[in-house]
BAZATI-325145 format. One record per residue: residue number from 0; y, x, z of N, C-alpha, C in turn. Coordinates in nm, 4 decimals. Atoms other than C-alpha are relative to their C-alpha. Example, Ala and Ser with C-alpha at 12.3 -4.5 7.8 and 13.67 -1.06 7.14 Angstrom:
<nodes>
+-----+----------+----------+----------+----------+----------+----------+----------+----------+----------+
! pos !      n_Y !      n_X !      n_Z !     ca_Y !     ca_X !     ca_Z !      c_Y !      c_X !      c_Z !
+-----+----------+----------+----------+----------+----------+----------+----------+----------+----------+
!   0 !  -0.1190 !   0.0890 !   0.0000 !  -0.4500 !   1.2300 !   0.7800 !   0.1200 !   0.0900 !   0.0000 !
!   1 !  -0.1190 !  -0.0820 !  -0.0060 !  -0.1060 !   1.3670 !   0.7140 !   0.1090 !  -0.0770 !   0.0730 !
+-----+----------+----------+----------+----------+----------+----------+----------+----------+----------+
</nodes>
This chain:
<nodes>
+-----+----------+----------+----------+----------+----------+----------+----------+----------+----------+
! pos !      n_Y !      n_X !      n_Z !     ca_Y !     ca_X !     ca_Z !      c_Y !      c_X !      c_Z !
+-----+----------+----------+----------+----------+----------+----------+----------+----------+----------+
!   0 !   0.0545 !  -0.1195 !  -0.0828 !   9.8262 !   8.6385 !   8.8793 !  -0.1357 !  -0.0382 !   0.0286 !
!   1 !   0.1403 !   0.0190 !  -0.0437 !   9.4643 !   8.6775 !   8.9460 !  -0.0287 !   0.0312 !   0.1459 !
!   2 !   0.0338 !  -0.0296 !  -0.1439 !   9.2852 !   8.7691 !   9.2666 !   0.0220 !   0.1561 !   0.0279 !
!   3 !  -0.0416 !  -0.1442 !  -0.0215 !   9.3969 !   9.1423 !   9.2173 !   0.1341 !   0.0075 !   0.0611 !
!   4 !  -0.1398 !  -0.0283 !  -0.0384 !   9.6937 !   9.2768 !   9.4041 !   0.0662 !   0.0697 !  -0.1049 !
!   5 !  -0.0993 !  -0.0947 !   0.0807 !   9.9787 !   9.4257 !   9.2245 !   0.0396 !   0.1105 !   0.0820 !
!   6 !  -0.0397 !  -0.1165 !  -0.0937 !  10.0283 !   9.7745 !   9.3733 !   0.1058 !   0.0859 !  -0.0720 !
!   7 !  -0.1108 !  -0.0779 !   0.0638 !  10.3648 !   9.9335 !   9.3099 !   0.0112 !   0.1438 !   0.0663 !
!   8 !  -0.0183 !  -0.1294 !  -0.0448 !  10.3854 !  10.3057 !   9.3381 !   0.1260 !   0.0797 !  -0.0687 !
!   9 !  -0.0946 !  -0.0779 !   0.0498 !  10.6406 !  10.5781 !   9.2690 !   0.0863 !   0.0763 !   0.0861 !
!  10 !  -0.0802 !  -0.0778 !  -0.0918 !  10.8910 !  10.8263 !   9.4151 !   0.0920 !  -0.0876 !   0.0926 !
!  11 !  -0.0947 !   0.0836 !  -0.0859 !  11.1238 !  10.7020 !   9.6920 !   0.1128 !  -0.0158 !  -0.0775 !
!  12 !  -0.1111 !   0.0441 !   0.0738 !  11.4056 !  10.5233 !   9.5443 !  -0.0093 !  -0.0319 !  -0.1412 !
!  13 !   0.0190 !   0.0274 !   0.1283 !  11.2332 !  10.4405 !   9.2273 !   0.0198 !  -0.1542 !  -0.0318 !
!  14 !  -0.0251 !   0.1505 !   0.0160 !  11.2798 !  10.0561 !   9.2829 !  -0.1225 !  -0.0755 !   0.0438 !
!  15 !   0.1150 !   0.0868 !  -0.0304 !  10.9438 !   9.9532 !   9.4301 !   0.0368 !  -0.1099 !   0.0819 !
!  16 !  -0.0273 !   0.1191 !  -0.0869 !  11.0854 !   9.7240 !   9.6904 !   0.0830 !  -0.1074 !  -0.0630 !
!  17 !  -0.0623 !   0.1051 !   0.0822 !  11.3240 !   9.5642 !   9.4501 !  -0.0765 !  -0.0622 !  -0.0911 !
!  18 !   0.0809 !   0.0726 !   0.0937 !  11.0753 !   9.5089 !   9.1980 !  -0.1047 !  -0.0901 !   0.0659 !
!  19 !   0.0716 !   0.0784 !  -0.0762 !  10.8451 !   9.3686 !   9.4474 !   0.0526 !  -0.1390 !   0.0439 !
!  20 !  -0.0573 !   0.1258 !  -0.0257 !  11.0993 !   9.1195 !   9.5583 !   0.0151 !  -0.0986 !  -0.1446 !
!  21 !  -0.0144 !   0.0603 !   0.1194 !  11.1660 !   9.0293 !   9.1938 !  -0.1384 !  -0.0741 !  -0.0517 !
!  22 !   0.1149 !   0.0511 !   0.0283 !  10.8028 !   8.9742 !   9.1248 !  -0.0451 !  -0.1084 !   0.0877 !
!  23 !   0.0120 !   0.1282 !  -0.0905 !  10.7804 !   8.7488 !   9.4336 !   0.0852 !  -0.1086 !  -0.0456 !
!  24 !  -0.0800 !   0.1185 !   0.0605 !  11.0742 !   8.5407 !   9.2952 !  -0.0745 !  -0.0698 !  -0.1355 !
!  25 !   0.0665 !   0.0505 !   0.1243 !  10.8917 !   8.5119 !   8.9585 !  -0.1511 !  -0.0656 !   0.0274 !
!  26 !   0.1187 !   0.0599 !  -0.0104 !  10.5437 !   8.4389 !   9.0946 !  -0.0297 !  -0.0735 !   0.1402 !
!  27 !   0.0305 !   0.0412 !  -0.1417 !  10.5719 !   8.3404 !   9.4794 !  -0.1141 !   0.0567 !   0.0742 !
!  28 !   0.1076 !  -0.0589 !  -0.0685 !  10.3052 !   8.5773 !   9.5724 !   0.0698 !   0.0835 !   0.1266 !
!  29 !  -0.0353 !  -0.0788 !  -0.1406 !  10.3099 !   8.7466 !   9.9310 !   0.0314 !   0.1480 !  -0.0470 !
!  30 !  -0.0476 !  -0.1309 !   0.0387 !  10.5019 !   9.0778 !   9.9219 !  -0.0488 !   0.0717 !   0.1436 !
!  31 !   0.0361 !  -0.0824 !  -0.1204 !  10.3559 !   9.3502 !  10.1616 !   0.0772 !   0.1344 !  -0.0429 !
!  32 !  -0.0766 !  -0.1271 !   0.0154 !  10.5990 !   9.6526 !  10.1812 !  -0.0464 !   0.0764 !   0.1109 !
!  33 !   0.0638 !  -0.0828 !  -0.0964 !  10.4136 !   9.9319 !  10.3576 !   0.0897 !   0.0646 !   0.1002 !
!  34 !  -0.1058 !  -0.0636 !  -0.0822 !  10.7197 !  10.1104 !  10.4962 !   0.0480 !  -0.1131 !   0.0917 !
!  35 !  -0.0556 !   0.0957 !  -0.0807 !  10.8682 !   9.7840 !  10.6296 !  -0.1066 !  -0.0576 !   0.0984 !
!  36 !   0.0985 !   0.0479 !  -0.0972 !  10.5400 !   9.6659 !  10.7894 !  -0.0315 !   0.1159 !   0.0997 !
!  37 !   0.0427 !  -0.1117 !  -0.0920 !  10.4722 !  10.0194 !  10.9535 !   0.1368 !  -0.0030 !   0.1018 !
!  38 !  -0.1247 !   0.0154 !  -0.0928 !  10.8443 !  10.0012 !  11.0921 !  -0.0080 !  -0.1059 !   0.0896 !
!  39 !   0.0082 !   0.1269 !  -0.0753 !  10.7827 !   9.6615 !  11.2126 !  -0.0989 !   0.0156 !   0.1216 !
!  40 !   0.1142 !  -0.0293 !  -0.0988 !  10.4541 !   9.7469 !  11.3835 !   0.0215 !   0.1088 !   0.1055 !
!  41 !  -0.0363 !  -0.0954 !  -0.0888 !  10.5774 !  10.0618 !  11.5353 !   0.1249 !  -0.0241 !   0.0704 !
!  42 !  -0.1550 !   0.0339 !  -0.0434 !  10.9322 !   9.9222 !  11.6239 !   0.0584 !   0.1173 !  -0.0032 !
!  43 !  -0.0745 !  -0.1197 !   0.0297 !  11.0554 !  10.2520 !  11.4879 !   0.0285 !   0.0011 !  -0.1449 !
!  44 !  -0.0316 !  -0.0335 !   0.1240 !  11.2153 !  10.3594 !  11.1666 !  -0.0927 !   0.1037 !  -0.0580 !
!  45 !   0.0832 !  -0.1121 !   0.0548 !  11.0176 !  10.5893 !  10.9290 !   0.0403 !   0.1218 !   0.0424 !
!  46 !  -0.0556 !  -0.1355 !  -0.0361 !  11.2545 !  10.8651 !  11.0033 !  -0.0284 !   0.0166 !   0.1689 !
!  47 !   0.0296 !  -0.0125 !  -0.1360 !  11.2030 !  10.8064 !  11.3929 !  -0.1442 !   0.0252 !   0.0101 !
!  48 !   0.1316 !  -0.0233 !  -0.0238 !  10.8401 !  10.7901 !  11.3385 !  -0.0482 !   0.1568 !  -0.0445 !
!  49 !   0.0130 !  -0.1289 !   0.0401 !  10.8486 !  11.1271 !  11.1512 !   0.0445 !   0.0916 !   0.1066 !
!  50 !  -0.0635 !  -0.0840 !  -0.1229 !  11.0803 !  11.2779 !  11.4295 !  -0.0776 !  -0.0123 !   0.1277 !
!  51 !   0.0625 !   0.0058 !  -0.1259 !  10.8771 !  11.1467 !  11.7122 !  -0.1576 !   0.0507 !  -0.0015 !
!  52 !   0.1356 !  -0.0264 !   0.0034 !  10.5190 !  11.1817 !  11.5951 !  -0.0478 !   0.0982 !  -0.1143 !
!  53 !   0.0367 !  -0.0894 !   0.1143 !  10.5183 !  11.3845 !  11.2733 !  -0.0579 !  -0.0807 !  -0.1215 !
!  54 !   0.0479 !   0.0750 !   0.1403 !  10.4103 !  11.3130 !  10.9064 !  -0.1520 !  -0.0100 !   0.0155 !
!  55 !   0.1550 !   0.0399 !   0.0010 !  10.0199 !  11.3353 !  10.9877 !   0.0032 !  -0.1461 !   0.0575 !
!  56 !   0.0151 !   0.1178 !  -0.0697 !  10.0684 !  11.0428 !  11.2229 !   0.0410 !  -0.1188 !  -0.0963 !
!  57 !  -0.0522 !   0.1162 !   0.0930 !  10.2716 !  10.8407 !  10.9573 !  -0.1093 !  -0.0084 !  -0.1053 !
!  58 !   0.0782 !   0.0322 !   0.1097 !  10.0215 !  10.9091 !  10.6902 !  -0.1295 !  -0.0543 !   0.0458 !
!  59 !   0.1110 !   0.0751 !  -0.0759 !   9.7404 !  10.7786 !  10.9242 !   0.0281 !  -0.1411 !   0.0023 !
!  60 !  -0.0508 !   0.1401 !   0.0064 !   9.9388 !  10.4637 !  10.9572 !  -0.0153 !  -0.0581 !  -0.1515 !
!  61 !   0.0089 !   0.0410 !   0.1580 !   9.9475 !  10.4489 !  10.5629 !  -0.1294 !  -0.0164 !  -0.0310 !
!  62 !   0.1350 !   0.0165 !   0.0348 !   9.5873 !  10.4901 !  10.5411 !  -0.0578 !  -0.1169 !   0.0710 !
!  63 !   0.0379 !   0.1193 !  -0.0569 !   9.5215 !  10.2114 !  10.7824 !   0.0418 !  -0.1221 !  -0.0761 !
!  64 !  -0.0516 !   0.1220 !   0.0699 !   9.7509 !   9.9932 !  10.5943 !  -0.0883 !  -0.0334 !  -0.1364 !
!  65 !   0.0656 !  -0.0018 !   0.1353 !   9.5775 !  10.0824 !  10.2515 !  -0.1395 !  -0.0694 !   0.0237 !
!  66 !   0.1276 !   0.0579 !  -0.0301 !   9.2367 !  10.0098 !  10.4196 !  -0.0037 !  -0.1432 !   0.0245 !
!  67 !  -0.0013 !   0.1603 !  -0.0525 !   9.3373 !   9.6681 !  10.5608 !   0.0291 !  -0.0965 !  -0.1327 !
!  68 !  -0.0518 !   0.0576 !   0.1197 !   9.5074 !   9.5643 !  10.2257 !  -0.1356 !  -0.0076 !  -0.0927 !
!  69 !   0.0995 !   0.0039 !   0.0823 !   9.1923 !   9.6674 !  10.0291 !  -0.1134 !  -0.0826 !   0.0405 !
!  70 !   0.1168 !   0.0854 !  -0.0438 !   8.9480 !   9.4778 !  10.2393 !   0.0455 !  -0.1398 !   0.0544 !
!  71 !  -0.0209 !   0.1257 !  -0.0471 !   9.1463 !   9.1684 !  10.3471 !   0.0947 !  -0.0811 !  -0.0709 !
!  72 !  -0.1220 !   0.0583 !   0.0742 !   9.4463 !   9.0895 !  10.0920 !  -0.0483 !  -0.0232 !  -0.1406 !
!  73 !   0.0035 !   0.0397 !   0.1622 !   9.4345 !   8.9097 !   9.7461 !   0.1254 !  -0.0425 !  -0.0383 !
!  74 !  -0.0974 !   0.0729 !   0.0633 !   9.6919 !   8.8077 !   9.5232 !   0.1309 !   0.0312 !   0.0345 !
!  75 !  -0.1280 !  -0.0488 !  -0.0697 !   9.9654 !   8.9952 !   9.6885 !   0.0682 !   0.1211 !  -0.0825 !
!  76 !  -0.0761 !  -0.1152 !   0.0625 !  10.2394 !   9.2448 !   9.5647 !   0.0150 !   0.0988 !   0.1303 !
!  77 !   0.0097 !  -0.1107 !  -0.1036 !  10.2058 !   9.5710 !   9.7533 !   0.0989 !   0.1053 !  -0.0474 !
!  78 !  -0.0997 !  -0.1090 !   0.0040 !  10.4967 !   9.8025 !   9.7750 !  -0.0361 !   0.1095 !   0.0838 !
!  79 !   0.0486 !  -0.1083 !  -0.0786 !  10.3858 !  10.1443 !   9.8870 !   0.1247 !   0.0964 !   0.0353 !
!  80 !  -0.0979 !  -0.1090 !  -0.0236 !  10.5649 !  10.4288 !  10.0412 !  -0.0303 !   0.1228 !  -0.1059 !
!  81 !   0.0305 !  -0.1286 !   0.1206 !  10.6238 !  10.7435 !   9.8003 !  -0.1124 !   0.0827 !   0.0110 !
!  82 !   0.1279 !  -0.0883 !  -0.0160 !  10.3507 !  10.9506 !   9.9424 !  -0.1164 !  -0.0456 !   0.0099 !
!  83 !   0.1293 !   0.0547 !  -0.0248 !  10.0853 !  10.6931 !   9.9889 !  -0.1027 !   0.0321 !  -0.1121 !
!  84 !   0.0990 !  -0.0214 !   0.0966 !   9.9236 !  10.7694 !   9.6489 !  -0.0835 !   0.1521 !   0.0126 !
!  85 !   0.0533 !  -0.1494 !  -0.0417 !   9.8536 !  11.1442 !   9.7838 !  -0.1079 !  -0.0051 !   0.1038 !
!  86 !   0.0668 !   0.0089 !  -0.1287 !   9.6932 !  11.0350 !  10.1013 !  -0.0924 !  -0.1178 !   0.0035 !
!  87 !   0.0982 !   0.1340 !  -0.0101 !   9.5135 !  10.7009 !  10.0310 !  -0.0358 !  -0.0264 !  -0.1519 !
!  88 !   0.0591 !   0.0532 !   0.1388 !   9.3016 !  10.5403 !   9.7503 !   0.0727 !  -0.1068 !  -0.0388 !
!  89 !  -0.0796 !   0.1267 !   0.0228 !   9.5805 !  10.3043 !   9.6219 !  -0.0709 !  -0.0927 !  -0.0873 !
!  90 !   0.0759 !   0.0927 !   0.0909 !   9.3530 !  10.1883 !   9.3410 !  -0.0906 !  -0.1024 !   0.0658 !
!  91 !   0.0817 !   0.0800 !  -0.0736 !   9.1306 !  10.0327 !   9.6126 !   0.0752 !  -0.1361 !   0.0225 !
!  92 !  -0.0704 !   0.1134 !  -0.0400 !   9.4101 !   9.7825 !   9.6864 !   0.0429 !  -0.0943 !  -0.1177 !
!  93 !  -0.0374 !   0.0713 !   0.1005 !   9.4613 !   9.6599 !   9.3314 !   0.0302 !   0.0613 !  -0.1345 !
!  94 !  -0.0563 !  -0.0659 !   0.1260 !   9.6152 !   9.7178 !   8.9846 !   0.1219 !   0.0842 !   0.0416 !
!  95 !  -0.0936 !  -0.0813 !  -0.0461 !   9.8333 !  10.0115 !   9.0197 !   0.0968 !   0.0214 !  -0.1083 !
!  96 !  -0.1087 !  -0.0145 !   0.1007 !  10.1742 !  10.0185 !   8.8453 !   0.0874 !   0.1210 !   0.0542 !
!  97 !  -0.0834 !  -0.1317 !  -0.0518 !  10.3706 !  10.3580 !   8.8723 !   0.1267 !  -0.0469 !  -0.0737 !
!  98 !  -0.1307 !   0.0002 !   0.0349 !  10.7410 !  10.3041 !   8.8441 !   0.0654 !   0.1233 !  -0.0185 !
!  99 !  -0.0317 !  -0.1336 !   0.0286 !  10.8499 !  10.6173 !   8.6661 !   0.1553 !  -0.0015 !  -0.0303 !
! 100 !  -0.1407 !  -0.0381 !   0.0108 !  11.2068 !  10.7390 !   8.6931 !   0.0441 !   0.1405 !   0.0249 !
! 101 !  -0.0463 !  -0.1451 !  -0.0136 !  11.3691 !  11.0560 !   8.6346 !   0.0691 !   0.0398 !   0.1414 !
! 102 !  -0.0609 !  -0.0347 !  -0.1421 !  11.4705 !  11.2473 !   8.9622 !   0.1438 !  -0.0245 !   0.0103 !
! 103 !  -0.1471 !   0.0090 !  -0.0082 !  11.8337 !  11.2686 !   8.8705 !   0.0533 !  -0.1529 !  -0.0031 !
! 104 !  -0.0204 !   0.1476 !  -0.0010 !  11.8338 !  10.8795 !   8.8059 !  -0.0209 !  -0.0575 !   0.1434 !
! 105 !   0.0243 !   0.0546 !  -0.1453 !  11.6840 !  10.8314 !   9.1555 !   0.1196 !   0.0496 !   0.0975 !
! 106 !  -0.1017 !  -0.0646 !  -0.0811 !  11.9571 !  11.0528 !   9.3097 !   0.1317 !  -0.0973 !  -0.0181 !
! 107 !  -0.1103 !   0.0935 !   0.0456 !  12.2147 !  10.8411 !   9.1223 !  -0.0067 !  -0.1398 !   0.0613 !
! 108 !   0.0084 !   0.1272 !  -0.0676 !  12.0770 !  10.5202 !   9.2717 !   0.0144 !  -0.0102 !   0.1546 !
! 109 !  -0.0041 !  -0.0022 !  -0.1411 !  12.0570 !  10.6272 !   9.6237 !   0.1322 !   0.0634 !   0.0526 !
! 110 !  -0.1231 !  -0.0741 !  -0.0805 !  12.3781 !  10.6741 !   9.8386 !  -0.0417 !   0.0657 !   0.1116 !
! 111 !   0.0205 !  -0.0954 !  -0.1186 !  12.4197 !  10.9011 !  10.1307 !  -0.0836 !  -0.0674 !   0.1167 !
! 112 !   0.0805 !   0.0732 !  -0.1141 !  12.2995 !  10.6241 !  10.3719 !  -0.1402 !  -0.0246 !  -0.0262 !
! 113 !   0.1304 !   0.0169 !   0.0486 !  11.9954 !  10.5480 !  10.1753 !  -0.0800 !   0.1134 !   0.0101 !
! 114 !   0.0479 !  -0.1317 !  -0.0233 !  11.9132 !  10.9244 !  10.1590 !  -0.0293 !   0.0223 !   0.1473 !
! 115 !   0.0096 !  -0.0246 !  -0.1288 !  11.9545 !  10.9512 !  10.5182 !  -0.1213 !  -0.0496 !   0.0824 !
! 116 !   0.1110 !   0.0781 !  -0.0456 !  11.6878 !  10.6874 !  10.5981 !  -0.1365 !   0.0504 !  -0.0313 !
! 117 !   0.1294 !  -0.0566 !   0.0568 !  11.4279 !  10.8892 !  10.4063 !  -0.0255 !   0.1604 !   0.0474 !
! 118 !   0.0061 !  -0.1445 !  -0.0626 !  11.3149 !  11.2078 !  10.6030 !  -0.0408 !   0.0774 !  -0.0965 !
! 119 !   0.0348 !  -0.1270 !   0.0881 !  11.1588 !  11.3953 !  10.3020 !   0.1228 !  -0.0006 !  -0.1185 !
! 120 !  -0.1144 !  -0.0211 !   0.0976 !  11.5038 !  11.3268 !  10.1120 !   0.1207 !   0.0739 !   0.0530 !
! 121 !  -0.1085 !  -0.0619 !  -0.0868 !  11.7125 !  11.5214 !  10.3653 !   0.0501 !   0.1283 !  -0.0829 !
! 122 !  -0.0428 !  -0.1288 !   0.0689 !  11.7107 !  11.8428 !  10.1451 !  -0.0386 !  -0.0293 !  -0.1489 !
! 123 !   0.0027 !   0.0092 !   0.1230 !  11.7767 !  11.8080 !   9.7828 !  -0.1252 !   0.0755 !  -0.0730 !
! 124 !   0.0926 !  -0.0847 !   0.0816 !  11.5748 !  12.0912 !   9.6592 !  -0.1471 !  -0.0333 !   0.0468 !
! 125 !   0.1318 !   0.0486 !  -0.0250 !  11.2771 !  11.9801 !   9.8745 !  -0.0560 !  -0.1149 !  -0.0552 !
! 126 !   0.0190 !   0.1275 !   0.0575 !  11.3040 !  11.6386 !   9.7383 !  -0.0512 !   0.0187 !  -0.1474 !
! 127 !   0.0458 !  -0.0407 !   0.1519 !  11.3054 !  11.7695 !   9.3802 !  -0.1354 !   0.0691 !  -0.0043 !
! 128 !   0.1333 !  -0.0824 !  -0.0075 !  10.9891 !  12.0061 !   9.4654 !  -0.1114 !  -0.1214 !   0.0220 !
! 129 !   0.1055 !   0.1050 !  -0.0096 !  10.8116 !  11.6911 !   9.6048 !  -0.0159 !  -0.0961 !  -0.1111 !
! 130 !  -0.0098 !   0.1000 !   0.1243 !  10.9076 !  11.4768 !   9.3022 !  -0.1023 !   0.0597 !  -0.0922 !
! 131 !   0.0808 !  -0.0529 !   0.0917 !  10.7351 !  11.7239 !   9.0778 !  -0.1375 !   0.0318 !   0.0444 !
! 132 !   0.1284 !  -0.0121 !  -0.0448 !  10.4363 !  11.7842 !   9.2939 !  -0.0730 !  -0.1355 !  -0.0089 !
! 133 !   0.0742 !   0.1466 !  -0.0014 !  10.3667 !  11.3899 !   9.3204 !  -0.0059 !  -0.0585 !  -0.1330 !
! 134 !  -0.0074 !   0.0743 !   0.1408 !  10.4426 !  11.3071 !   8.9500 !  -0.1546 !  -0.0150 !  -0.0483 !
! 135 !   0.1283 !  -0.0002 !   0.0526 !  10.0788 !  11.4095 !   8.8453 !  -0.1009 !  -0.0893 !   0.0738 !
! 136 !   0.0790 !   0.0914 !  -0.0716 !   9.9241 !  11.2049 !   9.1330 !   0.0306 !  -0.1434 !  -0.0310 !
! 137 !  -0.0324 !   0.1441 !   0.0281 !  10.1262 !  10.9080 !   9.0500 !  -0.0562 !  -0.0476 !  -0.1378 !
! 138 !   0.0418 !   0.0287 !   0.1413 !  10.0273 !  10.9289 !   8.6788 !  -0.1452 !  -0.0259 !   0.0045 !
! 139 !   0.1416 !  -0.0049 !   0.0143 !   9.6477 !  10.9989 !   8.7471 !  -0.0593 !  -0.1439 !   0.0727 !
! 140 !   0.0513 !   0.1262 !  -0.0768 !   9.6055 !  10.6913 !   8.9940 !   0.0600 !  -0.1369 !  -0.0740 !
! 141 !  -0.0710 !   0.1227 !   0.0498 !   9.8271 !  10.4401 !   8.7840 !  -0.0994 !  -0.0493 !  -0.1035 !
! 142 !   0.0743 !   0.0684 !   0.1056 !   9.6480 !  10.1880 !   8.5777 !   0.1080 !  -0.0226 !  -0.1121 !
! 143 !  -0.1096 !   0.0154 !   0.1155 !   9.9945 !  10.1351 !   8.3870 !   0.1169 !   0.0748 !   0.0585 !
! 144 !  -0.1242 !  -0.0706 !  -0.0163 !  10.3083 !  10.3591 !   8.3762 !   0.1188 !  -0.0803 !  -0.0596 !
! 145 !  -0.1111 !   0.0855 !   0.0477 !  10.6168 !  10.1579 !   8.3663 !   0.1394 !   0.0818 !   0.0138 !
! 146 !  -0.1243 !  -0.0441 !   0.0139 !  10.9545 !  10.2872 !   8.2633 !   0.1068 !  -0.0740 !   0.1055 !
! 147 !  -0.0930 !   0.0725 !  -0.0848 !  11.1821 !  10.2114 !   8.5606 !   0.1481 !   0.0010 !  -0.0231 !
! 148 !  -0.1461 !  -0.0086 !   0.0320 !  11.5018 !  10.2918 !   8.3840 !   0.0407 !  -0.1152 !  -0.0971 !
! 149 !  -0.0287 !   0.1062 !   0.0757 !  11.5288 !   9.9509 !   8.2512 !   0.0625 !  -0.0973 !   0.1062 !
! 150 !  -0.0494 !   0.1125 !  -0.0948 !  11.6680 !   9.6129 !   8.3899 !  -0.1186 !  -0.0368 !   0.1025 !
! 151 !   0.1161 !   0.0570 !  -0.1041 !  11.4834 !   9.4457 !   8.6911 !  -0.0771 !  -0.0998 !  -0.0744 !
! 152 !   0.0770 !   0.1122 !   0.0582 !  11.3907 !   9.1456 !   8.4780 !  -0.0978 !   0.0569 !  -0.1191 !
! 153 !   0.0851 !  -0.0720 !   0.0938 !  11.2479 !   9.3817 !   8.1971 !  -0.1277 !   0.0595 !   0.0541 !
! 154 !   0.1263 !  -0.0537 !  -0.0806 !  11.0330 !   9.5738 !   8.4410 !  -0.0871 !  -0.1006 !   0.0550 !
! 155 !   0.0793 !   0.1037 !  -0.0382 !  10.9165 !   9.2547 !   8.6065 !  -0.0774 !  -0.0615 !  -0.1005 !
! 156 !   0.0591 !   0.0767 !   0.1226 !  10.8267 !   9.0891 !   8.2839 !  -0.1119 !   0.1107 !  -0.0648 !
! 157 !   0.1057 !  -0.1067 !   0.0345 !  10.6240 !   9.4092 !   8.1813 !  -0.1147 !  -0.0003 !   0.0869 !
! 158 !   0.1023 !   0.0020 !  -0.0983 !  10.4361 !   9.3941 !   8.5089 !  -0.0772 !  -0.1243 !  -0.0321 !
! 159 !   0.0582 !   0.1257 !   0.0112 !  10.3731 !   9.0326 !   8.4717 !  -0.1023 !  -0.0210 !  -0.1178 !
! 160 !   0.0844 !  -0.0032 !   0.1233 !  10.2256 !   9.0711 !   8.1235 !  -0.1356 !   0.0689 !   0.0242 !
! 161 !   0.1121 !  -0.0832 !  -0.0135 !   9.9722 !   9.3157 !   8.2509 !  -0.0790 !  -0.0367 !   0.1292 !
! 162 !   0.0640 !   0.0649 !  -0.1171 !   9.8664 !   9.1252 !   8.5596 !  -0.1103 !  -0.0842 !  -0.0347 !
+-----+----------+----------+----------+----------+----------+----------+----------+----------+----------+
</nodes>
């Protein structure tokens, strides 16, 4: 791994956190999960942040995270929130890998409890609309598009070969 961060983007439930952990096991690099760090810093779940302060407040926290990583962090694996590429310059943080997975496959992966934790996944039709709105953003800001409908080890190896 060089001095460039590995930035994982994709729709909620596409496997960003899982792949970040697998990359950590393979390389030992620091993992920064934007959602987990925001939850920890705010001492609230993402859902509670949305409910209490609104989406604009949450997006501002994501922008601060992005700016901090871009200017202070090297050689890390960065797992982003699903909406971050729409509101932040994710390329400023490092090499961007879009974990692409079809919407129906994402729904299959997420159980009811996991969907409940994701504020923008409360309504199936809204989530599907968001997926289609975000897809071109993910594609345009990615350095690499990775088929996420593969084994964790295959996805991890594909990313490692491109770092």
